[in-house]
Steps between C-alpha positions, in 0.01 A plus 500: 500500500804679630679756284873449431744715682610815308847353464346186342280684252610469135646820356431549130822493297630829372483540125821426309577702189678331212599837354759726654384857538713734295721730703636811340879495492671834554849423374761726650748656261862396535816604320804282453710300258221272377243777489732698273521201268120473496461870422753470221323201344159668528632805317687288243207271415246781483724715282509211257123451519389864476769632263535216246174572308623854431826392338519533121678275251499551121211749523285263700453387857805301611303234690151435366301178514257602228217249530292653220781470245626179663852639512723524805769767478792463741738781408657391168337157482149421376335181624190341353258246649703228324789591733319369805800275568690806624220583743518142626876538547447826692250334735730200556798728572288703743385185679849351534640838602240516776581143609872580510459822701260331743728201554790735573340772712132431553232750407720779370261561212207540741686738726654726240349473150152343520235742361296459817799602711599782264158664482435448869827679569401788271158527663663499844730785396192702409332396825797602713530831315130589544409342836835491675699228674359184656381655828336788312310255279379301798375817672333623183308175451380506862399866485135591434400593148540872453600745226873447560474122480288519185750738340802281583333172404354655185839630392659161553237311305502756220875454457458122516234513228709725277800267530278196436339650189839607367622143558202361306555754222867405478414131473271565203777711339690177444217373277374823339742767374536778755414776251181323396400429860553861609291622208226248586498620863491865391207444264322249723526237229656214693411153379322259730801284574724803562249646746460164671871436551583853616236483772538127571877512553482839669217384726683188607817701565295731725334205675805276544759763596264721696279261696604135460877535537609213723183302427618449142829355624337290773186369332504562125856455374577135416873566523472531877356148512749309288812690607586226748544255213786713364665557838762270648720522812760699304260766369569848632198617698433771757559340838498597864783359712324361810821380664627855502170680552325298768395563768340825384464794728560871549834622630502665842764744608749360742399138430726269302278341231707181498474465875125552469483221242407731212598461139567772245135546404358790701144409390437846351259361239637713218555194282123442513407866452702534177382170350259563208319173571492545879686184601756449775819368343607376844242221465700345215448480127136559400337486160383862543862623499573665165871539565502880495762517782332799666537317832877472442534876448291571811684252721843617384411857599392383844819299545701811409317702764550247780862434403460139391625342176269494201354180361250391762259487207688429179516308177617150582415134436366217711832319464696808605282553807535137607876474436595863576661547162694810409399728211766343278375151580140607428600629156685176428179304567310706244678320214324166522354251245159663494644843423736358239212320329280811487794708376592245233144474366458877506830551315403244235161661439649851489774386264261328261260795503783745431633281217160467333437874534841579349435264206136588459410555134277809468288335233213256527301348216176300507386328181129447437379300201205631297245231580242623248723391209738216586657485153422648160643497148657823368474624142841352411403155630690518828335426833441780749458498878413816689640587844469794737826587675454687828832682527573646843777758523588521869771763459449873536612569145336420167636212293467389140492123477580271208282190478613180331351153469678166457433132536350420156683530170392811309310650795472876486284785619250626243526864602774713658711347771560805722291658770564796728380476860500808726662494843330281762221406262324186381433499125336244273654397168313295239739244353395312183737207441515331158667170413496274190247214524778240493704672776378267773270218599127529520379631835701695753861591427723680753630845406677775694464875497808710567457855626815716524537868589680684221666743744630224729542145360532368857129569549348201325261214562414183315146366536357171380179466300338243272416524131207300364517345153173362360 
């Protein structure tokens, strides 16, 4: 039997990997208009995050979400778990605000204020300071392991870990008073949940910002996946102008680029080198693009050097690129039904939330009937019902409250009708209500408790209860 010719022999197929091998991205630093905005927002947001727990208000921490006491202090306002409606309003406002910003200008939040972007930027500042610029980092990683490399890498990771642990510590400061947490750290008496969250949040900050940078944006963040749903042809996005830029190519002295059929793009690759996710914006809009505009800053600098007008890579819209709209015409297209709808809903929610906060009564009362004794006869022949009033003073000053009862003829409280509740405190008050036997029908009769602050009659509530007559 003859053997097949070598050209006819079957060649085994080469293996195909379903997983892309991770390539380290060495993002080149760039300065410019948009980078200055990003630096400013990083500093602004982190000043708020790191400084706020240290602010004092009325001899306490200004912002403290005290889970143990179930009280949430926001400067001069105290919220309780019963105020969850305000948390819901905050989440709705945040969601609609994100929708509005995305519909107008794409992933601005991702590029300038997202925690992943912010901490990655801070880690990169440390990296550039310790290891040097992009080319220095590439050379260092390729160099053999020696004492110098260990020293530089060790310094970088030590600073990363210190920043990460301080970030985790700061997070826990929002839930445990700073003074108590510092004392617990000093004495080694941290609780289990405090220890867990300091190292958990700090560890993930170290992992995400130090090692997984663009992978979080590309593979883990759901926002990158559903951003296209919120985009439309009039959304401002970072775009490359192919009609102006193509055909790409380097400029040669003495050769007219137009005569050579070249566009404005000199194919320097800087837009790719500065991109934190490693994409080429010249390939069009991609889900990996976080809208940081680093490529705009880099391209504008190149255009300045070669004497060409800026804007080869710029913020624009699909409609503007197709119709060659001017900047004024682009701005006029921003005001469209979708934007008006988001703005209207957001304004309504903000207005209602502000109104309810302004008219919020700093007093809450829960009434609990004594179920062990539904009704009993007093010494004078009247019928008694016993209630426990849970009086919640949500202001940061003590109040003395007057308690009244109405709804049945002759109804009165057996004991005193005043109670003093300290600031931001929940206090129980035993209320014994007496009525004549003929004051109502047998069974349940509706009554109302009135609770009024003596110092401020505007602080009052009226709660319904039922009185049982045998």
